[in-house]
N, C-alpha and C positions, 0 to 999 in steps of 0.2 A: 661417440661424442667425447670431447675432452673437457678440461677444467672450465674453459670459457666458451661453452657451447652457445650458439645463437638461436637455437630452436625455442619457440614460444609455444607452450601448451595451450594457453588461453590468455587473452588480454583481460586484465582486471580493471575495473573502473577506477579512475583517479578522482576521489571526492573533492580534491582541491581545484581541479580544472572546471571551468564554467561549462564547457561543452559536455563533460561527463555528468555534471549535476543536472543539466537540462535534459539530457538523454534519459537519465534515471527518472526524473519527474514525469516526462512524457510517457515512458513505459509504465510507470506506476499508475498514472491517470487512465491509460488504456486498459490496464488490468482491472482497475476499480470500476470502470464503466461496464466491463464484462461481468464483474461480480454483481453490480447493481441490476443488470439485465437478468441475471440468473436468480436474483433475490437472495443473495448470500451476503451476510454481514461480516463474518469472520473469515479472512483469507485462509485458504488451505482446506476449507470444507466444501469446495465446489466440485470435487471429483475431477473429471477430465473435461468439464465444460469450457474452462478458460485456459487450456493447456498452452496454447501459443502465446497469449499475452503474459501468462505467468512466467514462461521461459525467458521472454524478453526482459521482464521485470527483474528476474533473478540474475540475468546476465549483465544488465546495465547498472545495477545498484549494489552497493556494498552490503554485506550481510547485516551489519549493525543498523544501517538505514532501513532495510527491509523490516527488521524486528520493530524498530521505532514506528515506522509508518503503519504497520499492521496493528500494533497496539493502539495507536492514535485513532485508527478507523473504528475499532471496536468501542473505545471510550467515547468517541463522538456520537456514536449511535446510542449508547446508554444515556449520555447526557441529554440527547434530544427527547428521549422518553421521560426523563426526570423533569425537564423544563416544561414539557407539555402538561404533565401532571400538576406541576406547581402553578401554571397559568390557569388550569381548570379550577384548582382550589381557590386561587385569588379571585377569579371571576365569580365563583359561588359565594365567597365571603362578601363581595361588594353588593350582591343582590339581597343579602339578609340584613 
């Protein structure tokens, strides 16, 4: 191959293109559905259970997006627990 070779090793997602973003979100959602079905909160802790959806997710999304989405998933789960506890305490305070 010369200086201006045309061989592509792998197409990278273009975060600016609407179609690339949509494909990323769809593959993220499919991966998260698999994680939910496996009872896994933190992505990457599922072992080989969700290998195919994870591969699509990693192929269709930029690494920075994957890091962001995965952190948001864990934070959202933590927030649900905190909100549930706060509601329980608020309801208990109303009764007294």
